[in-house]
C-alpha positions in Angstrom: 0.0 0.0 0.0 1.5 3.3 -1.1 1.1 6.6 1.0 -1.8 7.9 -1.2 -3.8 4.6 -0.7 -3.1 4.8 3.0 -4.4 8.4 3.2 -7.6 7.3 1.3 -8.1 4.4 3.7 -7.8 6.8 6.7 -10.5 9.0 5.1 -12.8 6.0 4.6 -12.3 4.7 8.1 -13.0 8.2 9.6 -16.5 8.1 7.9 -17.3 4.5 8.6 -16.2 4.3 12.2 -17.1 7.9 13.2 -13.7 8.3 14.7 -11.5 11.4 14.4 -8.7 11.3 11.8 -6.2 12.0 14.5 -7.3 9.0 16.5 -6.8 6.8 13.4 -3.3 8.2 12.8 -2.4 7.6 16.5 -3.7 4.0 16.3 -1.7 3.4 13.1 1.4 4.9 14.6 1.2 2.5 17.6 0.6 -0.5 15.4 3.5 0.5 13.1 5.8 0.8 16.1 4.8 -2.7 17.1 5.5 -4.0 13.6 8.8 -2.3 13.3 9.9 -3.7 16.7 9.0 -7.2 15.5 10.8 -6.7 12.2 13.9 -5.2 13.5 14.0 -6.7 17.0 14.2 -3.4 18.7 13.1 -2.3 22.2 10.3 -0.2 23.6 12.2 3.1 23.1 11.4 3.0 19.4 8.7 5.4 18.2 7.0 5.9 14.8 5.6 9.1 13.4 3.2 9.2 10.4 3.1 12.4 8.5 -0.5 13.7 8.4 -0.2 15.1 4.9 2.1 12.7 3.1 1.7 9.5 5.1 5.5 9.1 5.2 6.7 6.9 8.0 9.5 8.1 10.3 11.2 5.8 12.8 13.0 7.3 15.8 15.2 5.2 18.1 18.4 5.7 20.1 20.5 5.9 16.9 18.4 8.7 15.3 15.6 9.1 12.8 15.1 7.4 9.4 12.2 6.8 7.0 10.9 3.4 6.1 8.4 2.0 3.6 5.5 -0.3 4.5 7.0 -2.9 2.0 10.1 -3.1 4.2 8.3 -4.6 7.1 7.8 -8.1 5.6 4.7 -10.3 5.7 4.8 -11.3 9.5 5.5 -7.7 10.7 2.8 -6.4 8.3 0.3 -8.8 9.7 1.2 -7.6 13.2 0.6 -4.0 12.1 -2.8 -4.9 10.7 -3.9 -6.7 13.8 -2.6 -4.1 16.1 -4.1 -1.3 14.1 -7.6 -2.7 14.1 -7.4 -3.5 17.8 -6.5 0.1 18.5 -9.1 1.3 16.2 -11.8 -0.7 18.1 -10.5 0.9 21.3 -10.7 4.4 19.7 -14.3 3.6 18.7 -15.0 2.5 22.3 -13.6 5.7 23.7 -15.7 7.8 21.4 -18.9 5.9 22.4 -17.9 6.0 26.1 -17.5 9.7 26.1 -20.7 10.2 24.2 -22.9 8.1 26.5 -21.0 8.9 29.7 -22.2 12.5 29.1 -25.8 11.2 28.7 -26.1 9.5 32.1 -29.5 10.6 33.5 -31.0 11.3 30.1 -33.8 9.5 28.2 -32.9 7.3 25.2 -35.0 5.5 22.6 -34.1 2.2 21.1 -35.3 -1.1 19.7 -35.3 -4.4 21.5 -32.8 -6.7 19.8 -32.7 -9.9 21.9 -32.4 -11.4 25.3 -29.0 -12.3 26.9 -30.0 -14.3 29.9 -32.3 -12.0 31.9 -30.9 -8.9 30.3 -32.8 -7.2 27.4 -30.4 -5.9 24.7 -31.5 -2.6 23.2 -30.2 -1.2 19.9 -29.5 2.5 20.3 -28.1 2.9 16.8 -24.4 3.2 17.2 -24.4 1.2 20.4 -26.1 -1.5 22.3 -27.5 -1.0 25.8 -28.7 -3.5 28.4 -31.8 -3.4 30.5 -31.5 -5.8 33.4 -34.4 -7.6 34.9 -34.2 -5.6 38.1 -34.3 -2.4 36.1 -37.6 -3.3 34.4 -41.0 -2.8 35.9 -42.7 -5.9 37.1 -45.2 -7.1 34.5 -43.6 -5.3 31.6 -42.9 -7.6 28.6 -41.0 -6.7 25.5 -40.3 -8.7 22.3 -37.6 -8.2 19.6 -38.5 -5.3 17.4 -40.4 -3.4 20.1 -39.6 0.3 20.6 -38.5 1.1 24.2 -37.4 4.1 26.3 -35.1 4.1 29.3 -32.8 6.2 31.4 -29.1 5.8 31.0 -27.9 5.0 34.5 -24.4 3.6 34.0 -21.7 3.6 31.3 -18.5 1.7 31.6 -15.7 0.3 29.5 -15.8 -3.5 29.1 -12.7 -4.6 27.2 -13.0 -3.2 23.6 -16.7 -2.5 24.2 -18.8 0.0 26.0 -21.5 -1.3 28.5 -24.5 1.0 28.6 -27.0 0.2 31.4 -30.6 1.4 31.1 -33.4 1.6 33.7 -37.1 1.9 33.5 -37.6 1.9 37.3 -35.5 5.1 38.0 -37.4 8.2 39.2 -35.7 10.2 36.5 -37.7 8.3 33.8 -40.8 10.1 35.1 -39.0 13.4 35.2 -37.7 13.1 31.6 -41.1 12.0 30.2 -42.8 15.1 31.7 -40.0 17.2 30.1 -41.1 15.7 26.8 -44.8 16.2 27.3 -44.9 19.5 29.1 -43.2 22.5 27.4 -43.3 24.5 30.6 -41.2 21.8 32.3 -38.8 21.7 29.4 -38.5 25.5 29.5 -38.0 25.3 33.3 -41.0 27.6 34.0 -42.3 24.6 36.0 -39.7 22.9 38.2 -40.0 19.3 39.2 -38.6 19.4 42.7 -38.8 15.8 43.6 -40.0 12.4 42.3 -40.4 9.2 44.3 -41.6 5.9 42.8 -42.7 2.5 43.6 -42.3 1.4 39.9 -45.3 -0.1 38.3 -47.6 1.0 41.0 -47.4 4.7 42.0 -45.4 7.9 41.7 -45.5 11.1 43.7 -44.1 14.2 42.0 -43.8 17.6 43.6 -43.8 20.6 41.3 -43.6 24.4 41.6 -44.1 27.2 39.0 -41.8 30.3 38.7 -44.7 32.1 36.9 -47.7 32.9 39.2 -49.9 32.9 36.1 -49.1 29.3 35.3 -50.6 26.5 37.5 -47.9 23.9 37.9 -50.3 21.0 38.5 -52.8 22.0 35.7 -49.9 22.4 33.2 -48.6 18.9 34.0 -52.0 17.3 33.8 -53.0 19.0 30.5 -56.3 19.5 28.9 -58.6 16.6 29.8 -55.5 14.9 31.3 -53.8 14.6 27.9 -50.3 15.3 29.1 -50.3 13.1 32.2 -52.1 10.3 30.2 -49.2 10.2 27.8 -46.7 9.6 30.6 -49.0 7.0 32.3 -49.3 5.1 29.0 -45.5 5.0 28.7 -45.3 3.6 32.2 -47.9 1.0 31.5 -50.6 2.4 33.7 -48.5 3.5 36.7 -50.5 5.9 38.8 -49.0 9.4 39.2 -49.9 11.9 41.9 -48.8 15.5 41.2 -48.6 17.7 44.3 -47.6 21.3 44.9 -44.2 21.8 46.4 -43.7 23.9 49.5 -40.7 25.0 51.5 -42.9 24.5 54.6 -42.4 21.0 55.9 -45.9 20.9 57.4 -47.5 22.0 54.1 -45.4 19.5 52.1 -46.5 16.7 54.4 -50.1 17.7 54.1 -49.8 17.8 50.3 -47.8 14.6 50.1 -50.4 12.7 52.0 -53.2 13.6 49.6 -55.8 12.4 48.6 -56.3 12.2 52.4 -57.7 15.3 53.9 -55.2 16.6 56.5 -55.5 19.7 58.7 -52.2 21.6 58.8 -52.5 22.2 62.6 -52.6 18.4 63.1 -49.0 17.9 61.9 -46.4 17.7 64.6 -42.7 17.5 63.4 -40.0 16.3 65.8 -36.7 17.8 64.7 -34.7 15.5 66.9 -36.2 12.3 65.5 -36.6 13.8 62.0 -40.2 12.4 62.2 -43.7 13.8 62.2 -46.9 12.7 63.9 -49.9 13.3 61.8 -53.4 13.1 63.4 -56.2 12.3 61.1 -59.9 11.6 61.3 -60.9 7.9 61.3 -62.5 8.1 57.9 -59.2 9.6 56.5 -56.8 7.1 58.0 -57.0 4.5 55.3 -56.5 7.1 52.6 -53.5 8.6 54.4 -51.8 5.2 54.8 -52.9 3.9 51.4 -53.0 0.3 50.1 -50.2 -1.7 51.9 -48.9 1.5 53.3 -48.0 2.9 49.9 -49.3 6.5 50.3 -47.6 7.3 53.6 -44.4 5.5 52.5 -44.1 7.6 49.3 -45.0 10.8 51.2 -42.2 10.0 53.7 -39.7 9.6 50.8 -41.0 12.8 49.2 -40.6 14.9 52.3 -37.5 13.1 53.6 -39.1 12.7 57.0 -40.7 9.6 58.7 -44.4 10.1 59.0 -46.5 8.4 61.6 -50.3 8.4 60.9 -52.6 8.1 63.9 -56.1 9.0 64.8 -56.6 11.2 67.9 -58.0 8.2 69.8 -54.9 6.1 68.9 -52.5 8.8 70.0 -54.1 9.5 73.3 -55.1 5.9 74.2 -52.4 5.4 76.8 -52.2 3.2 79.8 -52.6 6.2 82.0 -55.9 7.1 80.4 -54.9 10.4 79.1 -57.6 12.7 77.9 -58.4 12.1 74.2 -60.0 15.6 74.1 -56.7 17.3 74.8 -56.0 20.0 72.1 -52.7 18.8 70.8 -50.0 16.1 71.5 -47.7 18.9 72.5 -49.8 19.6 75.6 -48.8 16.2 77.0 -45.1 16.6 76.1 -43.1 14.9 73.4 -42.0 12.1 75.7 -45.5 10.8 76.4 -45.4 7.1 75.8 -47.8 5.3 73.6 -49.6 2.3 74.9 -48.6 -1.2 73.6 -52.4 -1.8 73.5 -53.0 1.1 71.1 -54.6 -0.3 67.9 -52.4 -0.2 64.9 -53.7 0.6 61.4 -53.6 -2.4 59.2 -51.0 -2.1 56.4 -53.5 -3.4 53.9 -55.9 -0.5 54.5 -58.4 -0.3 51.7 -58.2 2.3 49.0 -60.5 5.2 48.6 -63.7 4.8 46.6 -63.3 5.4 42.9 -65.4 8.6 43.0 -63.2 10.3 45.6 -62.7 13.9 44.3 -59.2 15.1 43.4 -58.2 18.4 45.1 -56.3 21.3 43.7 -53.2 20.1 45.5 -53.0 16.6 43.9 -53.5 15.5 40.3 -54.4 12.0 39.2 -55.3 10.6 35.8 -59.0 10.9 34.9 -61.0 7.9 36.0 -58.4 6.6 38.5 -59.3 5.9 42.1 -57.7 8.0 44.8 -56.3 5.3 47.2 
């Protein structure tokens, strides 16, 4: 191969492999150095430089510099150059892909299901393949080869000469990115998604706030007749989404986070030392506040970052000493007042709210969904 043919080959590889011309030159220089060492039996101090314009090869060692031709290498050394070059070219491709997708961690990608490798789903992203592990898929989701799929890039790492891209459909950021797609006000950062917590496949709570007082953060995310939130729910295969209004006030955030239960603000008692809050509710609101299998209060706790203990007034004041259930607040009895071991506990499998429970202005749910 003469220098002109070598330069044409480099131009073709640059287009085919989507690797910079400089990366190809460097890979070729390393491979040539390996071939020259094999041909001449020289040590590691030998270096090779390839002229970027003429493709002339210059060898430099302890004795000085001199030019060589590819034809001087011989068949065995030429084969070593070829193998070494394509190995380094694959590594250059890997580095380009790694840099591209490492910068996309936390973003939403679209792909097509290719195949299964064990329990992992292999997704074609175009220039790269990604993996969706079983634990990163929502329970009950099924995909077949050829299906289109969306996921969040959660990890990118080098794996030999390849790049391993890991996707997730259970990550809270999936909900965040889907709303950025569906709600222009979120994409434009007029509405800010402050926090998202999920129990994938079942329920999500998302707290939002608007920087424009003329734009209702919840209404914008729900859309006309629920069109925007429905698109997100469809992508999540029916996962329920509660949209609540963010507040810097802990008590208000707890009250909003526990919706659809009706909570009075003055019945929320935070304990800074324990980083926990007692919330007193009416008996008919306790099941709603706790939710099915404790889901509502569990998600509200994650959303607020505080442990939340739901009790009726009777449960709180039913102590062995027979304290007065008509006392105004728990604070009147002191924070150290013990609870009775005999106090009835709310069952974790508390029933959901009836399907016709009305949504409030502080929480948005998809049309037609129940409120439990």
